[in-house]
N, C-alpha and C positions, 0 to 999 in steps of 0.2 A: 618684902616677901618675894622669894624667887621660886621659879618653877623650872622644870626640865622634862625632856623626853629623850629616850635613847634609841639607837638603832643598833641591832646586833647582826653581824654577818653570819649567815647560817651555812654557807658552803665550806666544807672542810678544807679545800685547797685554794680558797679565795686569796687574792692579793689584797691584803688589808689596807696598804697604803694607797693603792689605786681606788678602792671603794671609798676610803676616807676623802680622797680628792673629789670624787663624784658627789659625795654628800655636801662637802664644803662648797662646791660649785653651785649647788641648788640654793644655798644660803646667799652666796655672792650674787647670783642672778636676781634673786628677789630684792636684795639691797640695791643693786644697780638699777633695777627697773622700777624702783620706788613702790614695789608691792608691799614692802614692810617699811614704815616710815622711821621706826626706832632703830638705831644702830646698836642698841644694847642687847644683842644676842651673842653670847659667847660659845665657843666650841670647847668641849672637854673630851678627853680620851680616857674612859674609866679603866681600861685594861692596858694602858701604856706600860711598856717595859723597855729595857735597854736594847733589846733586839727586835722590837716591833712596836708599831703604833697600837696594836691590840685588835681584838675582834669586835670592837664596838666604838661608837661615837655618840656623844650627847650634845644637846643644845640647851643652853641655860639663859633665862631672862626673867625680868620682872613683868614683861609684857606677855601675859598668857594668850592673848589674841594673836600676837605675832607668832608665837610658838605653834598655835593651833593651825594657822595658815601654812606655816612651813611644813609641819608634819603631814599635811594633806596634799603636798605637791604630787604631780602625776608620776614622777620618777620613783618616789618612795612607794606609792600605791602599786605601781606595776611590779616593782621588785618584790614587794611583799606578797602580791598575788601569785607570783612565780615561785614563791618559797625560798627566795634568795636571801631575804632579810626579814627581821622581826622589828616592827615599830611599836614602841611601848605607848601606853597612855601618858598624858601629861600629868606629872606628879609635883608635889611641893617639895622643895629642898628642905631637909631637916634643919632645925635651928642650930644644932651643934654639928658642924662639919668643918673639916680643915680646908683651907684655900690652897689652890695651886694655880700656876700660870703657864699657858702655852704661848710661846713667843715666836712670831715670825722674824727670823734673822737671816736675811739673804747674804750678809757679810761672811757667814761661815762657809759659804760655797768655796771661798779661797782655800779652805783647809781640806777639801776633799781631793783624793788622789787624781781624779780625772782633770779637775780644774788646776791643780798644781802642775800637772804635766803640760797642759795648754799654756800656762803662764811661763813655764820654763822655755817652751818652744818659741814663744813670742820674744822673750828676753834674749834668747840666743840669736834670733834673726836680727834684732836691733843691734846687738853687739857686732855681728858680722858686717852689717851695713856701715858701722863706724870703723871697721877695720880692727876691732879689738878682739882679744881672746875672751870667750865667755867662761866665767867662773861662777857657777851656781852657788847660792848661799845655802848652807846646810840648815839654817834656821827655818827656811821656807818649808822644806820637806819634813821637818820634825814637828810641825804643828799638829795638834790633836783637839778635836771638838768632842766634849763630853755630852752624852745624852741628847743627841740630835737625830731626827728622822727626816727623810725627804719624802714629800707627798706630791705626786704629779697632779697637775690641774690644767685644764684647757682654757685658754683665753677666750672670752666671749667676743672680743673685738677682732682679733686676728685669727682665731681658730688654732693657734699654735700651742703646743703643750710646753709648760714650764714647771720648774720645781718650786715648791714651798719648803723652805728649810725651817723646821719647827723644833724649838727647844723647850724643855720642861723645867719648871722651877717650883719647888715646894715652898709654901709660905706659912704653914702652920695655922695659927689662929688669927691671922691678919684680917682686918675688916675688908669685906668684899668691895670690889670696884668694877663698874660695868662699862668701861670705855674700851671698845674693841674696834679693829679695822673692819673692812667689808668682808673679810674672810672669817670673822668671829675670833680673831686672834689678838693677843697683845703685841706690841712692838717695843723696840728698844728705847724710842724717844717719846712718841706722842701718846700711844695708848697703853695704859697699865692695867687693863682689865684682868680680873681673876675669875676663876670658876671653882665651884666646890669639888673636892676630891670625892668622886662617885664610885670609887673602887669597891667599897663595901655595900653600896646601895643598889647597884644594878646587877 
């Protein structure tokens, strides 16, 4: 049996990716600080679309106590009191629901225009040092990543901001899996955690 609660961003002009990063940072902080011992809390984006992560985020787990602890963190309470977000009650995931997966994939950074440009500049400098003529490969600039969003998050250790590259995968009626990294996301190799598709529920 799984449970979830969702957070809806209420500000009309809100930067949804930024707010998603702040919410994920709350989960990561609790995981890193051992406030929540279970790593089985997954992140879902109920209103995910091709052009946006959407105006809501949800946290899913079998551990109702862990979800209760997370939903009551000070950041969420303060934001809700200011009228910036709405925090739902903890609810049971319906037995019949499609599974989706949100995957952290930092490798796709190589396919974004800014990163492609930086890599080309580095390659050109290396070629010039060798006394060679730089000939960029057309295949590098033709790469395209489908259905990926960048979520900014601040590192707890260094304080530096870095991007989480998140991809969406529809799984249909596949059996749920609750293996996630400390950001509540699946990964390409180790964590294959899935979450329910909450689009029609929230």
